C-alpha positions as CSV (number, residue, x, y, z in Angstrom):
1,M,49.7,144.5,-98.1
2,T,49.0,142.9,-94.7
3,A,46.2,140.4,-94.0
4,S,44.3,143.1,-92.2
5,E,44.4,145.3,-95.3
6,L,42.8,142.7,-97.6
7,P,39.2,143.3,-98.7
8,V,38.2,139.9,-97.2
9,P,40.0,138.2,-94.3
10,P,42.3,135.4,-95.5
11,P,41.7,131.8,-94.4
12,E,44.3,129.7,-92.6
13,P,47.1,128.7,-94.9
14,L,46.9,125.3,-96.6
15,L,49.2,122.6,-95.5
16,A,50.6,122.2,-99.1
17,P,50.7,124.3,-102.2
18,V,47.9,124.4,-104.8
19,I,47.3,126.1,-108.2
20,D,44.3,128.3,-109.0
21,S,43.3,126.8,-112.4
22,H,41.1,129.7,-113.5
23,C,41.1,133.3,-112.4
24,H,40.9,136.8,-113.8
25,L,43.5,139.0,-112.2
26,D,42.6,142.0,-114.3
27,I,38.9,141.9,-113.3
28,T,39.9,141.2,-109.7
29,T,41.7,144.5,-109.7
30,E,38.5,146.2,-110.8
31,Y,36.3,144.5,-108.2
32,S,38.6,144.6,-105.1
33,G,41.4,147.0,-105.9
34,L,44.0,144.2,-105.6
35,A,46.7,144.7,-108.3
36,P,48.0,141.4,-109.7
37,E,51.2,141.4,-107.7
38,A,49.2,142.0,-104.4
39,A,46.7,139.3,-105.3
40,L,49.4,136.8,-106.0
41,A,51.3,137.7,-102.8
42,A,48.2,137.2,-100.7
43,A,47.5,133.9,-102.5
44,A,51.0,132.7,-101.9
45,A,50.7,133.5,-98.2
46,V,47.9,130.9,-97.9
47,G,49.5,128.3,-100.1
48,V,48.0,129.2,-103.5
49,T,51.4,129.5,-105.3
50,G,50.4,129.7,-109.0
51,V,47.5,130.7,-111.1
52,V,46.1,130.3,-114.6
53,E,45.1,133.8,-115.8
54,V,42.2,133.6,-118.3
55,G,41.2,135.9,-121.1
56,V,37.6,136.5,-122.2
57,D,38.1,138.7,-125.2
58,L,40.9,140.0,-127.3
59,P,42.1,142.8,-124.9
60,S,41.9,140.6,-121.8
61,S,43.7,137.8,-123.6
62,Q,46.5,140.1,-124.6
63,R,46.7,141.3,-121.0
64,A,46.8,137.7,-119.7
65,A,49.7,136.9,-122.0
66,V,51.6,140.0,-120.8
67,I,51.0,139.1,-117.1
68,A,52.1,135.6,-117.7
69,A,55.3,136.8,-119.4
70,E,56.1,139.1,-116.5
71,L,55.2,137.0,-113.5
72,P,56.7,133.5,-113.0
73,Q,53.8,132.2,-110.9
74,V,51.3,132.9,-113.7
75,V,50.4,131.1,-117.0
76,A,47.8,132.3,-119.4
77,A,44.8,131.1,-121.4
78,V,43.4,133.2,-124.3
79,A,40.1,133.1,-126.1
80,L,36.8,134.8,-126.9
81,H,34.2,134.0,-124.3
82,P,31.1,132.4,-125.7
83,N,29.0,135.5,-124.8
84,E,31.4,137.6,-126.9
85,A,31.1,135.3,-129.9
86,P,27.7,136.5,-131.4
87,G,28.9,140.2,-131.5
88,V,32.3,139.3,-132.9
89,C,30.6,137.0,-135.6
90,R,28.0,139.7,-136.5
91,S,30.8,142.3,-136.9
92,G,32.7,139.9,-139.3
93,E,35.7,140.0,-137.0
94,L,35.9,136.4,-135.9
95,E,38.6,135.3,-138.4
96,Q,40.8,138.4,-137.6
97,Q,40.5,138.0,-133.9
98,L,41.2,134.3,-134.1
99,S,44.4,135.1,-136.0
100,V,45.5,137.3,-133.1
101,L,44.8,134.5,-130.7
102,A,46.7,132.1,-132.8
103,E,49.8,134.4,-132.5
104,L,49.3,134.7,-128.7
105,V,49.2,130.9,-128.2
106,Q,52.7,130.6,-129.6
107,Q,54.0,132.4,-126.5
108,P,55.6,129.9,-124.1
109,N,53.6,131.1,-121.1
110,V,50.3,130.8,-122.9
111,V,49.3,127.2,-122.1
112,A,45.6,127.1,-123.0
113,V,42.9,128.2,-125.4
114,G,39.9,129.3,-123.3
115,E,37.6,130.2,-122.0
116,T,35.5,129.1,-124.9
117,G,32.3,127.0,-125.2
118,M,28.6,127.7,-125.0
119,D,26.4,129.8,-122.6
120,F,22.6,129.6,-122.9
121,Y,22.1,131.6,-119.7
122,R,23.1,135.0,-121.1
123,T,22.8,134.3,-124.8
124,G,19.5,133.4,-126.4
125,E,18.7,131.2,-129.3
126,S,19.6,133.9,-131.9
127,G,23.3,133.8,-130.8
128,R,23.7,130.0,-130.3
129,A,24.9,129.2,-133.9
130,D,27.6,131.9,-133.6
131,Q,28.6,130.5,-130.2
132,E,29.0,127.0,-131.8
133,T,31.0,128.4,-134.7
134,S,33.4,130.2,-132.4
135,F,33.6,127.2,-130.1
136,R,34.6,124.9,-133.0
137,E,37.2,127.4,-134.2
138,H,38.7,127.5,-130.7
139,I,38.8,123.7,-130.5
140,A,40.7,123.6,-133.8
141,L,43.1,126.3,-132.5
142,A,43.8,124.3,-129.3
143,R,44.3,121.1,-131.2
144,E,46.6,122.6,-133.8
145,S,48.7,124.6,-131.3
146,G,48.9,121.7,-128.8
147,R,47.3,123.7,-126.1
148,T,44.8,122.7,-123.4
149,L,41.2,123.6,-124.2
150,V,39.3,125.4,-121.4
151,I,35.5,125.2,-121.7
152,H,32.9,127.6,-120.4
153,D,29.6,125.6,-120.2
154,R,26.6,127.3,-118.7
155,D,23.1,125.8,-119.1
156,A,24.4,124.2,-122.3
157,H,25.7,120.7,-121.1
158,A,24.2,118.6,-123.9
159,E,25.2,121.0,-126.7
160,V,28.8,121.3,-125.4
161,L,29.1,117.6,-125.2
162,R,27.6,117.2,-128.7
163,V,30.2,119.7,-130.2
164,L,33.1,118.0,-128.4
165,E,32.0,114.5,-129.5
166,S,31.6,115.6,-133.1
167,S,34.9,117.4,-133.3
168,D,38.5,116.5,-132.7
169,P,39.4,118.1,-129.3
170,P,43.0,118.2,-128.0
171,D,44.2,115.6,-125.5
172,Q,43.8,118.0,-122.6
173,V,40.3,119.4,-122.0
174,V,39.2,121.3,-118.9
175,F,35.6,122.0,-117.9
176,H,36.0,125.3,-116.1
177,C,33.6,125.8,-113.1
178,F,32.1,122.4,-113.7
179,S,28.4,122.7,-113.1
180,G,27.0,119.4,-114.4
181,D,25.5,116.5,-112.5
182,A,26.9,113.1,-111.5
183,E,26.1,111.6,-114.9
184,M,27.9,114.4,-116.7
185,A,30.9,113.9,-114.4
186,R,30.9,110.3,-115.3
187,I,30.8,111.1,-119.1
188,C,33.6,113.6,-118.8
189,S,35.7,111.3,-116.6
190,E,35.4,108.4,-119.1
191,A,36.4,110.8,-121.9
192,G,39.6,111.8,-119.9
193,W,38.5,115.4,-119.5
194,F,39.4,117.5,-116.4
195,L,36.7,118.9,-114.2
196,S,37.5,122.1,-112.3
197,F,35.5,122.9,-109.2
198,S,34.9,126.5,-108.0
199,G,33.6,128.0,-104.7
200,V,30.1,126.9,-105.8
201,V,30.9,123.4,-104.5
202,S,31.0,124.9,-101.0
203,F,27.5,126.4,-101.2
204,R,24.8,124.8,-99.0
205,N,22.5,124.2,-102.0
206,A,25.1,122.5,-104.1
207,A,24.6,118.9,-103.0
208,E,24.3,117.8,-106.6
209,L,27.6,119.3,-107.5
210,R,29.3,117.7,-104.5
211,E,27.9,114.4,-105.7
212,A,29.4,115.0,-109.1
213,L,32.8,115.6,-107.4
214,S,32.5,112.3,-105.7
215,I,31.7,110.5,-109.0
216,A,34.6,112.2,-110.9
217,N,37.9,110.4,-111.4
218,P,40.1,111.9,-108.7
219,E,43.0,112.1,-111.1
220,Q,40.9,114.5,-113.3
221,I,39.7,117.1,-110.8
222,L,41.0,120.6,-110.4
223,V,40.2,123.6,-108.2
224,E,39.7,127.3,-109.2
225,T,38.3,130.6,-108.0
226,D,37.0,132.2,-111.2
227,A,38.0,135.3,-109.2
228,P,36.5,137.8,-108.7
229,F,33.4,135.7,-109.0
230,L,31.9,132.6,-107.2
231,T,33.4,133.4,-103.8
232,P,33.3,130.3,-101.5
233,T,31.5,129.9,-98.2
234,P,31.9,131.5,-95.7
235,Q,32.7,134.7,-97.8
236,R,30.0,134.2,-100.4
237,G,28.7,137.5,-101.8
238,K,32.1,139.3,-101.4
239,P,34.7,139.8,-104.1
240,N,36.7,136.6,-104.7
241,A,40.4,136.3,-105.1
242,S,42.9,133.5,-105.3
243,Y,43.8,133.8,-101.6
244,L,40.3,132.6,-100.7
245,M,40.6,129.3,-102.5
246,P,41.6,127.3,-99.4
247,H,37.9,127.3,-98.4
248,T,37.1,125.4,-101.6
249,V,40.0,123.0,-101.2
250,R,38.9,122.1,-97.7
251,T,35.3,121.5,-98.9
252,M,36.6,119.2,-101.6
253,A,38.8,117.3,-99.1
254,E,35.9,116.8,-96.8
255,Q,33.7,115.6,-99.5
256,L,36.3,113.1,-100.8
257,D,37.4,112.1,-97.3
258,L,41.0,113.1,-98.0
259,A,43.5,114.7,-95.6
260,E,44.2,118.3,-96.6
261,V,47.8,117.5,-97.7
262,E,46.6,114.6,-99.9
263,M,44.0,116.9,-101.5
264,C,46.5,119.6,-102.2
265,D,49.0,117.2,-103.6
266,L,46.4,115.6,-105.8
267,L,45.1,119.0,-107.1
268,T,48.6,120.3,-107.8
269,R,49.6,117.2,-109.8
270,N,46.4,117.2,-111.7
271,T,46.7,120.9,-112.6
272,Q,50.3,120.5,-113.8
273,R,49.2,117.6,-116.0
274,A,46.1,119.4,-117.3
275,F,48.0,122.3,-118.5
276,N,51.3,120.5,-119.4
277,L,53.1,122.5,-116.7
278,P,56.6,121.6,-115.5
279,A,56.6,119.7,-112.2
280,G,58.2,122.6,-110.5
281,F,55.6,125.1,-111.4
282,A,54.0,126.3,-108.2
283,G,54.6,122.9,-106.7
């Protein structure tokens, strides 16, 4: 697929490679018609040379594991999304589905448990106890399997921090699509947790998020697309894909007053460390 055939025009290639720390290749196909191989080729052409493919339920987690096994530039994360948790708990299937996830995380290309956490935007009070139960079970799975924990936190900052601080999380914790303020960035940085910034950081009304980026420990920041969602400026509102991530990287570099190459190198090292990836992965 040529650049002119892509659903959204590609940006100028980055000056050094980076890794998309959170995307959904299967959902990207639904939104934009880009098959995983085409999406990865377009991404590589602009310097995004590897991705973390993330599951949100059992079928997508199984697909993520398959994609990661078949494509060398992909690693996978598997979990039940917090908005899935209430239905799974009410059906009595949580234990069974967690057992399947426990088998998936034994695969060498499955490097993380996630996205899990809490979401008070789409799930009301009646489902919050189930979200917490699922979250705690995922934390235990990540710890016991030695995998990174990838957190989805939407409108639930205090509760997510409470659960983490009252449990025994693994050494590597990533806040996917970090949406907290500067104080939360400070708390997470002091705890040694990674903060992954999406295209939202490029939005004109995201000054508070850019302040959080400035506060965060530079050694603990990552970049992601959450494709096909959260498309960065100047393509906001259109389907996202990993090949659009250079826009976000450049926004972050400008905010931190870093040269583009420095920003890319920092993000790549951090992502490799966050997910215990070999130095050669997408580097």
